[in-house]
Each structure stands twice: as C-alpha cells, then as structure tokens.
N, C-alpha and C positions, 0 to 999 in steps of 0.2 A: 451212582449207576449201578445196578445188579450185576452179577457175574454173567447172567444169561443174556442181558443187554449188550455188554460189553463183547461177549462171544458173537453175538449176531452183528454188532458194528464191525468187529473184526472179519468176519467172513464175507460181508458186504463191501469193505474196504479192500479186501483181496480180490472179489470180483471186479471192483471198480479198477483197480490197478492192472489187473491182466485183461480187461476188457473182454469179460466172460459174463454170460448170463447166469441166472439162477433161477431158483423157483422159491418164493417165499409164502408163507402162511400168515395172513395179517387178519387183525380183528380192529376196526375203526372204533373210536370214541363213542359213537351213536349206535352200535350194533353188537349183539352179542354171540354172534355167529361169524366163524372165521371163513375166509376164502382165501383160495391160491392164486397167486399170480405169476406168471413168467416175467422176468424183471431183468433189466440190464441197468444197472446203476452208471450215472454220469456225475453225480457231484454228491458230496456229503458236507453237511454244515450245521452248526448249532445255533439255536435261536431259543431265548427265554429257558436255558437251562436244560432243553432236548436236543438230542442229535436226530436229524433228518436225512433222509437219502432221497434224491430225486433222479428219476431215470424213466427210460421208456418200459411200459409194461402192459401186459395183456390179462384180462380176467380169464378164468377158466382156462388155464393154459394146455388142457387136453383138448381143446376145440380150436386153438389158433390156426391149425394147419388146414382147416376147413375154409375155403374163401368165401367171404362174405361180398367181394366185388371183385371184378377181374384184376388179378395181380396186386391186390391189398389184402394185408392181414389186419385183423381187429388189434386195436392197442392205441394207447396214447401215453403221453408224459404224465407222470403222477408223482406225488410227494408223500413219502411214508415216514411216519415217526418211530424210530428204531425201537423204542421200548414197546411198542405194540405189536412188533413182530414176534409171532409164536415160534417160527422156525424158518430157517435157511437150509435149503435142501442142497445136500452135495451133489446131488444128480445133475449133470450137465444139461443145461437148458436145451441144447442140440437134441438130447435123447426125447423131448416131448413131441414127438411127431405121431402123425396119424398111424402109421404102422406101428408105433410102440404101444397106441391105445388100442388097436385091434387085436393085436397078438398077445396082449397081456393075460 
C-alpha cells in the first residue's frame, strides 16, 4: 500500500470513527476524470488485497443542498476503493452548503 493510500485510509477511518462527513475526490477504474463526492463513511473492509470504504455519498457535493424532491437530498450508498481516492478534503462536509457556494 502506498503512503498516499495509507494516508487516505487513515483520514477516512478517522471520519468513520468521529461520525463526520468529508469530501473525497475519486477516479473509478473505467474513467479518467475525477469526481467529487460528499461522503459519510460507515464501514471499511479489505477484499482481494484492496481496502474499501462504504458509506452514504452524494455526487457533486456543491449541488446537494438544492432540493431534488421535497425534503430529500440526492445521494446513495456507495463503495469506494481507497487506492483510487485522489484526495480526502479536510474541509468539513457541513461547509458544503448552498451559501458557501454562492458566496465563494
């Protein structure tokens, strides 16, 4: 495991332990473009030599505060392979609100 992968696993593990959300930048195996996700980790596990993290996430976190339907945010449970995580942002997930986007 690379140092960067270990660092990301540590940060995600800390978010899991503290029950805090974070923002991750991720690139899937089939895509060369990275995507940002608001992510609340719920479980970490190892399978076939890779570390995975499972939790609730929303794609494009800058848009999640915009209602898609009454009283529901966009998002779903996803599993991410930690070695494909490019960044784990220290910025609190709560800071990704509509106001923070409008006034940036």
